[in-house]
C-alpha angles and dihedrals in degrees: 000000000000092000090049092052091048091051093049094047091050091052091048093051096048091045089053091049090050091049090050091049090051095048096046095046095042093047091048091048091050093047091050092047093047090050090053090249101139109116106190138049095241098107093035090055094055094041092053092041094054092039088055091045095055087050092053097255130116105191116108107195098183091072100019093235128092124243109295089021096093094041129348100247110149090168087079089073088073088069093061098083091045093048091048087063102032106038102188128113092231091065088082091051093047092053092045094050093045088054092048092048088053088067088082098060091037091052089049091057091048091052091050089052087054090056100256116146121243097268094046092045090050093052095044093048091046088058087068092063100035093053110103092235093066092054094050092049090053094045098048098093107255137316130160089228088071088068091065090076098068093031093056089050090051089051091052090047090052090052092050089048090049091234107149094183094054090043090057092045095054092038090058091043091056089046089055094054098074138341095248091060086078089070092048092049091046088054090048092053094044095047093045090048090056096042093048096036092128090069119095119280093241091056093046090048094053096043103036118000098058092042089049091055091047092050093050093046091048091051090052092048091050097047100036103034118014103039097041090049096048104028099052092189096299092123120032108194091171087068087074087074101038088115087067100044146321097258139009091264091048091050091050091048093050091046086063100036098033106026090161090076090058090044093053092050092050093046092051094050093045093048098043101030133065102205097104096038093048089054095047107036098057087050092048090243089286093135087073087070089063103044090168091085094044089055089051090054094042097098092057095036092052091045088063100035094051094049119102090220104100093205088071090062091058135079094221093096137044097277095101094056098102092038098054096068092044094052090044096052088047089054093047092049089048091053090047091052092048088051093050092047091042088231096145101079090138090058122041112217124275082032092083094055088049090051089052090054089050091050090052091051090051089049090051090055091045102047108340129122096246093102093047090050090058092044092050091053091048091049091050092051091049097037102070095111092050092046092051091046095051095042090051090049096053092042086079088072111089117229092242096048124107113237145182113215140165124253101272092056101043097088091047090055101032099106095085137084099246118042124147132187116239092215092071092057092047095047097044093208135091120252112291089348142106091219116113117255115237107213120220125255112283110293127221092251138019117198120196129182106191091194092056101122093190088066109025104033115103091234092060091070098220104088113070147145121249108306142178124236124223090262092056100258119138117231112201119237118278089249091055093045090054090046091051090052093050105036098079093066137051115247137194107217129211108191116187123161107306093342128093124185117188118195116196114239096214119220094021122106116235109262138125115302105205142026123241119238105280090218089065098047094092090065131038135193093229142326134222110209112302097311109062129049127172100210098181143348128192140160123233099232147336101260129072132178140148089275098035110055125205114234122207117194119203122189114202136185117200125189132183118336119347108222096170125041119199120232114212129216126179114217119203121192119191112233099221109021101048087236119146135178139170133231119203124224096168128206118009114237097327088170095063123081105178143352132047119319138177124208125197114199118191120205120191106132096103102119091118095055124091116246120256145086118316134188111226130211134161127228123202116199143169093247100183088057090046090053090051093050089049092054095045100036092242132143126350117276090248089069089070095058112118095198143357113287110278112226118219100182125240137326133188115227112211125194 
């Protein structure tokens, strides 16, 4: 009776921990999504893909490859019936986080199979969810690869339970999560075949040999048939390893003849990344005592560590999902062996599981997502005005309209046939490729958030000045690439704070839309070469508040080709407190190629500024060059100014 009560209490506790993990991670994901905080196209890709699928279409415009063309992930088809009923982007996140939370109860059952008592099993399984890696996997938007974590645990549980049917079921489910899982599963079968070689051939054949053959065949089908047919060169993942060789065979040859190149790549990723250390430290490095599971994970681990893309060396994304259960089961087996050999005299069991929990808590404080979870909640509580403002702004875009948008807005606009990511236009190159990106035909709407750091920050890697590729081609600046995309059409612009929404005026050729005041043509504020002239600039009044916007009118004259587009910033300096701040407008009239044009910029997002009198001046800069200097530590920001600051007088900011 006592054992039964202990077992039940252990299950109850780990289920409660799993429920808490699910609620915290799902709430944080929702708050981040609602605050337009998603910084990649991962979730948007799958939302649009499944939305297209349930409408009988297979094109996914946001990534320019159809479903299964980016990665071969047939498990995503299981989301279609759910999404047909619950049509909200967060459905994918809810299912993903529920699956990740299930790792706790699954791990509990595995521990019980390994002869741990209820308390020990509860603590060891809780380690799965308290480890920083689990939180980051759950919080990084959505990716089918995240599902490998619970599915691999279910496969291990099936093996411990000696259930061949369930083993096959979860084996195939893992295989369906991503094409590279075939290599991991092949390693699992090969290693298990060797470790358990004393078993009968018939048993080895059913458990490992047939699955090994299936995994290898599936990998060949994915890499030689499915991906070449559906990808068509739009995404070149092999380019992640071009520092090691020009082809897989060349990389393999150099790994043998020039092993130092592999060593340098591994050393760099281990020294500058935290993927390996975040998997070892919370588990007190105990997985090293069971290298079998590290060898199983080696194909995926090396895939990330040998890449030149530093994000793959980190735990902040979904990359650690298939590694977490492998390192955990290695740790659990190591503890079980120590228990059997009575080699833990310094730590009385369940002292070691408690120490593992403590190590996970330390790891959370060191590099875990706990702090960002609190910050996200605080931002959500304080961000209601911004959310309402941005939601109202994008509500102008009809559900059937085609649109270009930056990362934070893609998931909010993904349930449509034609959606394109702004970062492709700004970068000018295909994903992981040196091939030029061919932008789509002009869309109905173009949405730009000039404060979107995931697109316009220098560290993002998309926004750049004119640059040369390794093969000698010149890629125009991001500003010019956006201008080239827009200039062939006529656009109606809505400029509010940092947001710009351009609506295509169909049937009208792209030219200037207004004439400057002829009385001001004799003088101009400044000129850029022979192609851009700011004829006049004026503000609408002397008072600004959250309900009374400030309007700034800019009259431009454009001639010939614009090779440099000014980026405008409004600088406000408080009269009495010495306080100053800047408000970003962004690029000036990127949609206009020639002729006279008038812009009206409305500013009303000032709720965070203290009331008082402010002096106002405008700054015009070459922002793509500024971003480059920022990323390389080059010249001072003043060197990117295109003119002297333009004073606009004083305004009174009212609450």
